[in-house]
DRENLUMSE-269002 format. One record per residue (C-alpha): residue in one letter; z, x, y. Coordinates in pm, whole numbers, padded with zeros to 5 digits, always signed. Each point is the difference from the previous one (the first is absolute). Layout:
BEGIN
AZXY;...
//
This chain:
BEGIN
M-01315-00432+02128;R+00316+00041+00210;V+00167-00327+00101;P+00303-00011+00235;V+00247-00256-00131;S+00084-00111+00355;W-00367-00092+00057;L-00008-00175-00335;R+00300-00215+00095;E-00184-00120+00312;L-00269-00148-00226;V+00201-00133-00295;D+00343-00159+00006;V+00166+00200-00278;G+00358+00121+00000;A-00034+00245-00288;S+00067+00370+00048;A-00276+00258+00011;E+00090+00109-00353;E-00023-00358-00131;V-00335-00058+00172;G-00135+00327-00136;E+00124-00081-00350;Q-00168-00342-00003;L-00327+00148+00129;A+00015+00266-00272;F+00064-00264-00269;S-00301-00197+00125;G-00240+00293-00030;T+00013+00170+00341;G+00113+00357-00052;L+00305+00110+00198;D-00009+00375+00057;A+00308+00024+00221;I+00218-00171+00259;H+00035+00217+00312;H+00304-00049+00221;V-00115+00101+00350;G+00201+00029+00317;H+00325+00053-00187;D+00005+00363+00114;V-00014-00104+00369;S+00320-00102+00180;G+00186+00032+00328;I-00306-00053+00222;V+00025-00246+00291;T-00218-00103+00291;A+00074+00179+00328;K-00135-00039+00351;V-00113+00317+00176;L+00183+00032+00335;E-00160+00322+00122;V-00215+00288-00122;A+00015+00355+00139;E-00163+00332-00077;V+00186+00276-00182;P-00031+00300+00240;V-00015+00266-00270;S-00261-00180-00213;D-00342-00145+00072;K+00010-00215-00315;L+00342-00166+00010;V+00132-00282+00216;V+00356-00128+00035;A+00067-00373+00019;R+00297-00226+00057;V-00008-00312-00218;D+00207-00315+00002;A+00083-00105-00359;G+00185-00315+00097;P+00351-00027-00145;A-00019+00361-00123;G-00026+00134+00356;V-00229+00234+00196;F-00109+00329-00155;Q-00202+00309+00079;V-00287+00079-00238;V-00249+00288+00002;A-00347-00088-00129;G-00320+00193-00072;A-00236-00285+00095;R-00099-00122+00345;N-00162-00337-00070;F+00296-00210+00121;R+00146-00064+00342;A+00293-00170+00169;G+00023-00367-00092;D-00149+00037-00349;V+00190-00118-00306;V-00002+00258-00279;P+00173+00053-00337;W+00301+00230+00034;A+00160+00168-00302;A+00367+00041+00079;P+00200+00297-00131;G+00057-00066-00371;A-00320-00203-00036;R-00256+00068-00272;V-00380+00014+00034;T-00275+00042-00258;T-00102+00351+00107;L+00342+00167-00042;D+00228+00035-00300;V+00315+00029+00212;P+00150-00234+00262;I-00095+00038+00365;G+00255+00200+00202;I+00073+00120+00352;R-00210+00310+00070;R+00007+00268+00269;M-00349+00024+00154;P-00170+00250+00239;G+00142-00013+00353;D+00352-00040-00143;L-00063-00373-00053;E+00163-00215-00263;S-00218-00251-00182;H+00195-00293-00142;G-00217-00115-00290;M-00376-00032+00038;L-00277-00235+00110;C-00219-00103-00293;S-00372-00004-00061;A-00168-00233-00251;R+00027+00265-00271;E+00378+00031+00027;L+00024-00374-00062;G-00238+00002-00298;L-00270-00191+00190;G-00278+00246-00078;E-00090+00359+00077;D-00031-00028+00379;H+00224+00269+00151;S-00188+00046+00325;G+00252-00180+00218;I+00311-00214+00022;L-00042-00357-00121;V+00005-00223+00309;M+00113-00351-00089;D-00047-00343+00154;P+00204-00005+00324;A+00128-00346-00088;V+00200+00118-00302;P+00378+00005+00053;V+00167+00334+00070;G+00242+00124-00266;A-00168-00193-00285;D-00026+00152-00348;V-00360+00127-00027;V-00007-00024-00380;E+00087-00370+00011;L-00211-00066+00310;L-00319+00143-00155;G+00073-00098-00358;L-00019+00359-00119;R+00226-00056-00301;D-00201-00161-00277;E-00095+00011-00368;I-00361+00076-00090;L-00148-00122-00328;D-00247+00262-00123;L-00228-00209-00221;N-00278+00105-00235;V-00263-00273+00026;T-00259-00015-00278;A-00371+00004+00086;N-00053-00363-00103;R+00256-00133+00249;P-00137+00068+00352;D+00190-00309+00120;L+00321+00207-00031;L-00122+00269+00241;S+00176-00171+00289;V+00350-00100+00102;F-00097-00368-00005;G-00151+00038-00347;I+00327+00145-00128;A+00191-00275+00183;R-00214-00264-00172;E+00084+00160-00336;V+00372+00015+00081;A-00002-00364+00112;V-00129-00107-00342;L+00237+00226-00192;F+00308-00124+00187;D-00127-00355+00067;A+00052+00068+00371;E-00169-00130+00315;L-00300+00198+00127;M-00042+00022+00378;P-00345-00024+00164;V-00152+00340+00063;M-00200-00084+00316;S+00079-00184+00317;G-00217-00144+00273;V-00215+00199+00240;A-00004-00039+00381;E-00366+00001+00107;E-00018+00030+00379;G-00322+00196+00055;G-00365-00088+00014;D-00214-00119-00288;V-00042+00273-00264;S-00370-00081-00052;G-00076+00124+00351;L+00181+00330-00055;A-00128+00128-00337;A-00239-00080-00282;V+00008+00059-00376;H-00303+00030-00230;V+00035+00050-00376;E-00317+00143-00154;A+00158+00069-00341;P+00170-00328-00098;D+00031+00101-00366;A+00217+00296+00096;C+00177-00183+00284;P+00038-00371-00081;R+00231-00055+00295;Y+00054+00171+00334;V+00248-00131+00258;A+00038+00150+00347;R+00232-00070+00293;V+00002+00146+00350;V+00306+00094+00204;E-00050+00102+00365;D+00213+00174+00265;V+00201+00199-00253;A+00222+00290+00106;W+00031+00292-00240;G+00358+00104-00074;S+00270+00012-00262;S+00077-00293-00224;P+00357-00136-00009;I+00255+00237-00152;A+00085-00244-00280;V-00369-00017-00093;Q-00023+00380-00008;S+00306+00006-00224;R-00157-00251-00238;L-00333+00185-00014;S+00179+00330-00069;A+00203-00161-00277;C-00325-00110-00165;G-00145+00352+00022;M-00226-00050+00303;R+00012+00211+00315;P+00024-00197+00328;L-00310+00083+00209;G+00008-00240+00295;N+00030-00373+00056;L-00364-00091-00069;V-00026+00195-00325;D+00354-00091-00103;A-00091-00370+00028;T-00282+00040-00254;N+00220+00202-00236;Y+00288-00245+00034;V-00222-00293-00101;L-00146+00208-00284;L+00347+00056-00142;L+00102-00361+00065;T-00303-00179-00146;G-00190+00259-00204;Q-00311-00056+00215;P-00138+00328+00143;L-00099-00025+00366;H-00177+00227+00244;A+00005+00008+00380;F-00313+00103+00192;D-00016+00080+00369;L-00234-00280+00108;D-00132+00191+00300;R-00113+00287-00226;L-00214-00227-00219;E-00368+00001+00100;G-00093-00350+00113;H+00350-00123-00085;R-00145-00072-00344;I+00129+00050-00353;V-00261+00036-00273;V+00101+00019-00367;R-00283+00180-00180;W-00088+00258-00259;A-00007+00358+00122;S-00328+00181+00050;E-00072+00292-00231;G+00158+00310+00155;E+00180-00196+00273;R+00307+00181+00134;I+00330-00107+00150;V+00309+00184+00119;T+00299-00186-00143;L+00349-00029+00146;D+00116+00304-00196;G-00255+00214+00188;A-00229+00054-00300;D-00379-00025+00031;R-00105-00234-00282;H-00350-00022-00149;L-00090-00350-00121;D-00265-00143-00230;R-00155-00342-00060;R+00283-00107-00232;D+00260+00023+00277;L+00089-00304+00209;V+00063+00069+00370;I+00126-00188+00303;A-00243+00081+00279;D-00059-00100+00359;G-00341-00047+00158;A-00084+00369-00043;R+00199+00187-00266;A+00264-00023-00272;Q+00353-00030+00136;A+00198-00027-00327;I-00035+00038-00374;A+00065-00354-00115;G+00332-00044-00177;V+00078+00372+00001;M+00047+00156+00344;G-00101-00059+00360;G-00207+00231+00214;A+00129+00218+00281;E-00251-00122+00259;A+00137-00355+00034;E+00363+00094-00065;V+00262-00179+00210;G+00218+00214+00226;D+00166+00027+00339;T-00325-00092+00181;T-00062-00315-00208;R+00011-00328+00190;R-00181-00236-00238;V+00038-00007-00378;V-00204-00155-00280;I+00212-00068-00309;E-00188+00016-00330;S+00131-00203-00294;A-00256-00003-00281;H-00043-00053-00372;F-00210+00266-00176;D-00140+00031-00351;P+00251+00212-00199;L-00264+00202-00188;T-00179+00093+00321;I+00318+00133+00158;A+00109+00180-00317;R-00337+00172-00035;T+00002+00128+00357;S+00366+00101-00008;N-00047+00196-00323;R-00322+00164+00111;L+00150+00116+00330;R+00335+00079-00167;L+00162-00195+00279;K+00296-00216-00098;T+00175-00213+00262;E+00242-00291+00011;A-00301-00224+00071;S-00220+00126-00283;H+00294-00019-00242;R+00017-00375+00063;F-00367-00082+00045;E-00110+00166-00324;R+00256-00209-00193;G-00096-00326+00169;T+00143-00158+00313;D+00055-00366+00079;P-00300-00142+00189;G+00211-00295+00112;I+00245+00207+00202;A-00255+00173+00224;P+00015-00251+00293;G+00379-00024+00000;A+00044+00378-00016;A-00233+00047+00298;A+00189-00266+00199;T+00339+00155-00082;C-00121+00345+00108;A-00136-00142+00325;E+00333-00168+00071;L+00186+00330-00060;M-00234+00178+00242;R+00076-00269+00255;L+00374+00055-00045;W+00001+00380-00036;A-00289+00096+00229;S+00006-00286+00258;G-00349-00105-00110;T-00186-00326+00054;I-00146-00162-00311;A-00349-00146+00028;R-00047-00357-00115;G-00140-00044-00347;E-00113+00243-00268;L-00327+00131-00138;D-00011-00100-00369;T-00319+00067-00198;G+00109-00131-00339;E+00171-00283-00180;L+00286-00004-00246;P-00143-00031-00353;E+00110-00286-00220;R+00315+00060-00198;P-00081+00070-00365;T+00139-00246-00254;V+00142+00097-00338;R+00074-00240-00288;L+00355+00037-00136;R+00137-00155-00321;R+00377-00031+00025;S+00038+00019-00378;R-00181+00333+00007;I+00286+00151+00202;E+00246-00048-00285;T-00254+00116-00259;V-00063+00328+00182;L+00354+00073+00116;G+00186-00122-00306;T+00246-00192+00217;D+00004-00332+00179;V-00033+00008+00381;P+00053-00350+00144;S-00304-00141+00178;D+00195-00047+00324;E+00105+00364-00007;A-00354+00121-00071;D-00136-00216+00284;R+00266+00134+00239;L-00086+00359-00081;L-00374-00050+00040;T+00043-00204+00320;G+00222+00271+00143;L-00283+00247-00048;G-00226-00224+00208;C-00174-00178-00286;E-00067-00373+00005;V+00067-00177-00329;R-00191-00328-00051;G+00020-00244-00284;R+00249-00131-00253;G+00047+00048-00370;D-00075+00310-00199;E-00315+00111+00180;V+00005+00057+00376;E-00221+00167+00259;V+00140+00285+00207;S-00161+00103+00329;V+00055+00371+00058;P+00082+00122+00353;S-00242+00235+00174;W+00249+00290-00003;R+00033+00007-00382;V-00327+00167-00097;D+00144+00083-00343;L+00045-00359-00122;E-00323-00093-00177;R+00090-00137-00345;E+00255-00220-00169;I+00173+00301-00149;D+00049+00141+00352;L+00193-00311+00100;I+00209+00016-00316;E+00084+00362+00077;E+00115-00103+00348;V+00229-00264-00149;A+00145+00257-00242;R+00042+00262+00270;L+00178-00225+00246;H+00197-00196-00260;G+00132+00339-00112;Y-00106+00222-00288;D+00369+00046-00076;R+00029-00377-00059;I-00267-00001-00270;P+00178+00036-00337;S-00097+00275-00242;R-00137-00209-00282;V-00330-00053-00172;P-00191-00301+00141;R-00017-00303-00224;G-00286+00005-00247;L-00009+00378-00022;R+00156+00226-00262;G+00134+00328+00125;Y+00017+00289-00246;L-00119+00353-00053;S-00270+00057-00258;R+00059+00239-00288;E-00225+00255+00169;Q+00196-00024+00326;V+00332+00041-00181;L-00114+00305-00196;R-00163+00160+00306;R+00327-00036+00185;R+00180+00163-00292;V-00237+00297+00025;R+00067+00035+00371;D+00376-00037-00039;C+00025+00254-00278;L-00185+00265+00203;L+00215-00070+00303;G+00303+00029-00224;A-00127+00336-00124;G+00022+00132+00355;L-00366-00019+00102;T-00121-00116+00340;E-00262-00273+00014;A-00318+00075+00192;T-00242-00257+00140;L-00337+00163+00055;P-00343-00128+00112;S-00250-00124-00257;F-00266+00202+00182;V+00011+00376-00058;P-00204+00291+00135;D-00292+00112-00214;D+00123+00361+00016;D+00338-00097-00149;V-00165-00191-00287;Q-00232+00292-00074;A+00287+00250+00009;A+00226-00204-00228;L-00242-00172-00237;G-00342+00160+00035;G-00315-00193-00078;S-00197-00218+00239;D-00031-00349-00151;Y+00248-00174+00232;L-00014-00317+00210;E-00082+00089+00360;V+00064-00240+00288;S-00306-00063+00217;N+00207-00060+00316;P+00322+00206-00034;M+00276-00044+00257;T-00006+00376+00057;A-00248+00265-00105;G+00269+00168-00210;Q+00079-00307-00213;S-00320-00109-00168;I+00085-00018-00373;L+00172-00288-00179;R+00261+00196-00196;P-00070+00032-00372;S+00348+00143-00056;L+00336+00016+00179;I+00021+00376-00049;P-00213+00117+00301;G+00211-00204+00243;L+00328+00123-00148;M-00122+00362+00006;R-00078-00036+00370;A+00343-00157+00054;L+00161+00301-00169;Q-00198+00227+00232;R+00120-00188+00308;N+00359+00029-00120;S-00042+00371-00072;A-00153+00061+00344;R+00316-00147+00152;G+00235+00215-00202;S+00077-00248-00279;R-00139+00183-00304;D+00224-00164-00259;A-00160-00345-00009;R+00020-00277-00260;L-00242-00283+00080;F-00143-00299-00182;E-00241-00278+00084;T-00105-00326-00164;G-00337-00117+00122;T-00357-00104-00065;V-00273+00240-00110;F-00370-00077-00027;A-00134+00082-00343;G-00371-00059+00069;W-00248-00280+00053;P-00084-00183-00325;A-00361-00106-00040;G-00060-00348+00137;A+00342-00026+00163;E+00037-00107+00363;L+00296+00229+00063;P+00119+00335-00139;E+00255+00010-00280;E+00355+00035+00127;R+00292+00123-00208;T+00369+00052+00078;H+00135+00349-00059;V+00334+00169+00049;A+00012+00374+00072;V+00269+00260+00068;A-00039+00336+00172;L+00258+00279+00000;S+00004+00331+00185;G+00245+00284+00054;T+00311+00007-00215;V+00201-00254-00195;E+00373+00020+00066;H+00194-00147-00291;A+00300+00141-00181;S-00059+00089-00364;W+00167+00214-00264;D-00192+00313+00099;Q-00121-00029+00361;H+00036-00209+00316;S-00357+00002+00133;W-00348+00096-00116;P-00360-00023+00122;V-00167-00329-00086;D-00215+00008-00311;A-00188-00225-00239;L+00319-00107-00175;D+00140-00150+00322;A-00314-00213+00034;K+00023-00087-00370;G+00362-00106+00041;L-00083-00237+00283;A-00296-00144-00188;G+00225-00054-00301;H+00263-00156+00224;V-00254-00258+00118;L-00108-00076-00359;E+00360-00036-00114;E+00079-00233+00289;L-00283-00226-00116;G+00133+00001-00357;I-00274+00230-00137;R+00184+00224-00249;S-00286+00198-00150;F-00324+00148+00122;E-00244+00271-00100;L-00107+00308+00193;G-00345+00150+00003;P-00183+00281+00180;C-00085-00042+00369;D-00317+00141+00154;W+00014-00187+00333;L-00057+00231+00295;P+00328-00004+00196;F+00204+00092-00311;H+00059+00345-00145;P-00174-00010-00342;G+00294+00163-00180;R+00277-00179+00182;S-00102-00364-00007;A-00051-00288-00239;T-00154-00345-00027;V+00225-00297-00082;M-00150-00230-00266;L+00122-00352-00081;D-00165-00187-00289;G-00306+00221+00034;A-00042-00064+00376;V+00048+00261+00271;A+00314-00104+00187;G+00020+00299+00233;R+00035+00374+00038;F+00268+00245+00106;G+00034+00372+00052;E-00012+00287+00247;V-00275+00024+00259;R-00248+00287-00025;P+00061+00285+00247;S-00352-00046+00146;V+00077-00365+00079;R+00336+00097+00156;R-00169+00255+00222;A-00256-00260+00113;F+00294-00205+00135;D+00182+00303+00150;L+00290-00037-00241;E+00207+00297-00113;G+00189-00003-00327;P-00042-00231-00297;V-00087-00368+00032;A+00044-00257-00279;V-00154-00345+00000;A-00026-00298-00231;E-00215-00312+00029;L+00025-00308-00222;D-00219-00310-00024;V+00239-00290+00053;G-00244-00246-00156;V-00003+00192-00330;L+00380+00029+00005;L+00049-00371+00054;A-00236-00085-00283;V+00217+00201-00243;A+00344-00069+00145;P+00211-00254-00193;T+00024-00345+00150;S+00379+00018+00011;L+00244+00284+00043;Q+00324+00039-00197;V+00308+00067+00205;T+00355+00079-00108;D+00332-00073+00163;V+00188+00268+00188;P+00236+00165-00256;R+00355-00131+00013;L+00151+00246-00250;P+00047+00376+00051;S-00227+00258-00156;V+00099+00296-00218;R-00158+00343+00039;R-00044+00274-00255;D-00166+00341+00045;I-00187+00181-00274;A-00135+00358+00006;L-00255+00113-00258;F-00184+00322-00083;V-00369-00059-00076;D-00302+00223-00030;E-00169+00099+00326;E-00320-00186-00092;V+00180-00333-00047;P-00052-00214+00314;A+00313-00137+00165;G-00167-00339+00014;E-00035-00010-00378;V+00369+00083-00043;Q+00088-00278+00246;R-00220-00248-00192;V+00171+00080-00332;I+00346-00038+00158;A-00097-00337+00149;L-00119-00130-00339;A+00307+00119-00188;S+00282-00092+00238;G+00006-00366-00092;P-00035-00330+00189;N+00277+00076+00250;L-00183+00293+00159;E-00076-00081+00365;S-00153+00331+00111;V-00039+00364-00097;A-00066+00276+00255;L-00052+00375-00016;F+00243+00178+00232;D-00008+00367-00107;V-00231+00259-00159;Y+00137+00336-00110;R-00181+00315-00115;G+00195+00320-00025;E+00203+00245-00205;H+00216-00274-00152;A-00304-00186-00134;P-00154+00095-00335;P-00329+00194+00027;G-00298-00228+00059;R+00221-00297+00072;K+00122-00189+00310;S+00293-00227+00068;L-00064-00355+00127;A+00293-00209+00124;F-00034-00379+00020;R+00228-00269+00138;L+00015-00327-00193;T+00111-00320+00177;L+00116-00268-00242;R+00096-00360+00070;A+00048-00312-00210;P-00086-00340+00151;D+00311-00178-00135;R+00282+00256-00017;T+00116+00343+00107;L-00107+00262-00251;T+00266+00200-00179;D+00008+00377-00011;E-00080-00014-00369;E-00319-00202+00064;A-00113+00233+00278;D+00068+00310-00213;A-00192-00153-00290;A-00305-00057+00222;R+00010+00362+00113;E+00031+00126-00359;N-00294-00216-00111;A-00210+00145+00280;A+00094+00358-00090;A-00075-00062-00367;A-00344-00142+00083;V-00090+00305+00209;R+00115+00231-00282;D-00200-00186-00262;R-00322-00057+00196;L-00022+00292+00241;G+00217+00266-00159;G+00258-00015+00274;E+00351+00136-00007;T+00305-00131+00181;R+00165+00246+00236;
//
C-alpha cells in the first residue's frame, strides 16, 4: 500500500516527518518497506502560455512554438506533439531544468530547419505523472503563467510504501492509515467525506437493483450520475493516482479509483445506457456462462461465481473485474456507480480459480467495511459532478442494512496480566476509541463495541493486542509477568550447549522439514516400516523422518550441486521412532546429527587437509559428549544401513544405544549423487541427557603462565602413539595441563624396528609459576615411565 504523505496530512493533523510517521507505523505492526521521495528529480519547469504554433518546413512531425513564460520571457521551443494550440497553458522546461525521463539537464538544441529549441514542452511522463507520452500536457487555462509546476501540481512528495498484513484490510486505504496515525500521535482526524449535490431526477426512476444472492452480497448501493462528459481528471488527481501506483485512465474511472484509495471501498462504474432494462441483478453465474472482462480476456464462469448482470447477461464478475460490454468511455453520458459489500470467501474463490487478482479483489477477499458503502458511492458521485460536469440523481439504491456492531467483553485487569505492564484505563480507552470502538461501563469489566471496519477484532485478547500495539511494544518492559517464573529447564540448557558446541566447532546449522521423500529414506536407511502421512503437503514428502540422516544427506547433495563440496552441517530436531501400541500419537525423540563431506582443512603436525573419515565424525560426537560432561562411553559394532560396516561404531551409554557414527557406504553416497567420502554421526539427545551430570564443573581462566617441555622417545613400531601419550599423562604429575604429539620420525637415524614420537607437555600450577626444576622433573618422570612400561628410549 503506497500512501502519499501530502494526502495523509489532509486527513490527519500531524506535524511529524515522513520518517517519524513511518517509524511509528512500523513500531505498531504495519510493515514499512521503504519511503520513496518522488518529484525531487524534477526542477526548473514553469507554466507557459503558447503564443503561436507553426509547422517546421523540413519535417512533417515537428512544430515550432513561441511561449510566454512570464517573468522569464518569451522563448522558441520545438516540439514533436501537435495536441496543443495558441492560448493553451503548458509546462515548459527551461534550459537547465530536469525531468524524469533524462539523466542530464535540459539544454538548448539545434533542430531540423536550423531552428533553436530553448528547453522543451513536457508530457505527463516527463513530470512523473504516469506513462502517457502521446502529447504535451495541457493545463487549466486559469493557472498563472510562470508558476513553478512542481509546486503547483504537488509533484514533490514522500510516499510511504507499507506492507499491510492480511488481517488488517482497514489499512488498505489512505483514510485507514490516517486513522491509525491519528491514534499513534493523538492527532485530530479530518472527515473523509463531504456532502453531495443532488440536482437530478429521482434515482428510482432511472435504475433498479435486485439482489438474488443476499448471502454473497449482503449490501449493494448504487448511485446514478447523468450528463457526464468523458475527459481527463485534474492534473493533481492524476499525480496522486500515479504516486499510489495507479494509471490515470479518464475522469470517470479515476473517480472510482480515487475513492478506492481514499476509503478502501472498491467501486465500479457502469454505462447505464448499456445495461439491458437499466437494471442491475446480483446473482450466481450460470454453468458455462461467459464474459469478456476489461482486460480483454474471455472468462468461463461456473455456479460458484457471483456476477453483476443486467436484464440479459453478466456485465461484471462481482468484486473482481468489470465486463467490457458496459464499460464507461468517451460515449458514456449516464453512469451507475456500484458500491457493494461481498462475502470474502466468495470473492477469494473466484479470484483464485480465475487467477485474476485486482485491487478490488485484494480488498474484498480480506473483508471490506459494509458501513462505508453509501458514503463511498456519494463521494464518487460528487467527484464525477466536479470532474465530468455530471448531474447527480436524487437518492440512492440501497438493498441492505448495516449489521449491528459486535460487542466484546474486556477486563481491564486482564490487560496488565497479559502485557506485564500497567496501561492506565484512560489511556486504554483513548486508544480503543481512536480506533472507532465504543467503550461502555465503569470498573474492571467493560463492553466494547467494535466498528464495522475492524473485522479482525473478535475476542478480548484482540482488544488487548490493540492496546499493546498502539501503546507501543517498545514501552513494554522486558520482564517476566508477576506470578510467573522464567527459567530454562535442564533439558533446554543442555540442548543449547549441544548447539553452541557444534557451532563453535565450525559447523553450519541446518533446519530441514520433518517430512522426507520415501526414496531418500529407502536409500539411506532401507526397510519399509515407516510412518507415512495420509495427506502429504507434496507427493515427494510423505514420510515422517525416522532419522535426521536422510535430510542431511540431501542437503549435502544440494550443496555439492552448487559447487560447495566441502560441507559441515548439523541439525537438532525431532524424529519419529514409531507408533507404540495403544498410543494416540507416534513416539517423538530429539536427535542431533552431523554430516561432513569433502575435505577437512585443519593444520596438524603432518598435514593441512584430508578427506573426511569416520574419525572426524567420532571427534564431533565425542565433542558433544564432553560438552555435556560425559567423560566415558563404550563403542560397539554398527550394522545400520547408511554406515560402512568396517568404518563405523555404535555409542553405548550405561547399556543404552546413544547414537552411531562413521563413514557412509559408497552405495548410499551414489544414491544421493555424492562424490568422495561422507561421514555422519547421529546421537539421541534424550539418552545423553539421562546420563549427563546434573551440574558441570568449570574452572577459572588461568592467571599464571604455563611452562612447556618437549620430549622425544624411541618406541617399537607396534606401540600406539596414544598409549605413549596416556603413560606420559599419568606420570607427569598434577601440574600437567595437556600433552600433544607434534612429530613422528622413521628413518636412518632411528633404530631398526623403532620410531621416534615427539610430545609437547604444557604444565601449569594454579597458585604459582613453576620453576625450571619442577618442569624438568615432570619431563624426566614421564620419560622414566615410558622406559619402564613400554620399553622406550629418550632421544
